[in-house]
matplotlib code that plots the C-alpha trace (Angstrom):
import matplotlib.pyplot as plt

x = [-0.2, 1.3, 1.9, 2.1, 1.8, -2.0, -2.2, -5.7, -7.2, -4.4, -1.3, 0.8, 0.7, -0.8, 0.6, -2.3, -1.8, -4.1, -4.8, -4.8, -2.1, -3.5, -4.4, -8.4, -9.1, -7.4, -9.7, -12.6, -10.9, -11.2, -14.2, -12.2, -14.6, -14.6, -13.4, -10.1, -6.5, -5.2, -1.2, 1.8, 5.1, 4.8, 2.5, -0.6, -1.4, -4.2, -6.2, -4.0, -0.1, 0.4, 1.2, 4.9, 5.5, 7.0, 4.7, 3.2, 0.0, -2.0, -5.7, -7.7, -10.9, -11.8, -15.1, -14.4, -16.7, -16.0, -13.9]
y = [0.5, 3.5, 6.3, 9.3, 13.4, 14.9, 18.8, 19.0, 22.5, 23.2, 24.5, 21.9, 18.2, 15.2, 12.3, 9.1, 5.6, 3.7, 0.3, 2.0, 1.5, 4.2, 8.0, 6.9, 3.8, 6.8, 9.3, 6.8, 6.1, 9.9, 11.0, 12.6, 13.6, 13.8, 18.3, 17.3, 17.4, 14.8, 15.5, 13.1, 14.4, 17.7, 16.9, 16.3, 12.6, 10.3, 7.7, 4.9, 6.5, 4.1, 5.7, 5.2, 5.1, 8.5, 10.5, 13.9, 13.8, 17.0, 17.2, 21.0, 20.6, 23.0, 23.8, 26.7, 29.4, 33.2, 35.4]
z = [0.6, -0.9, 1.3, 0.0, 0.5, -0.5, -0.8, -1.0, -0.1, 2.2, 2.2, 3.5, 2.6, 4.1, 4.7, 3.4, 3.0, 0.0, -1.5, -4.6, -7.2, -10.2, -10.1, -11.1, -7.5, -6.3, -7.1, -6.2, -3.1, -2.3, -4.1, -6.3, -9.3, -13.0, -12.6, -10.2, -12.1, -9.7, -10.5, -9.2, -8.4, -10.5, -13.5, -14.7, -14.1, -16.4, -14.2, -15.5, -13.7, -10.8, -7.6, -6.0, -2.6, -2.0, -4.3, -4.1, -4.8, -5.4, -6.9, -7.3, -8.3, -12.2, -11.3, -8.7, -9.1, -7.2, -6.4]

ax = plt.figure().add_subplot(projection="3d")
ax.plot(x, y, z, "-o")
ax.set_aspect("equal")
plt.show()
């Protein structure tokens, strides 16, 4: 089970452990919608990208409104 750092709506990364082995599985496990862009180690990641132990994952929702 990979352990990774997640930046999602906060300035500081939080450490998480997951049973997901790919970004798509992580998207389902963490209930990230299809409008969420997920990057792994600074690169936008396809759902098929493998998650590795120690990765830095960021999740940004693209359907934000307001100012």
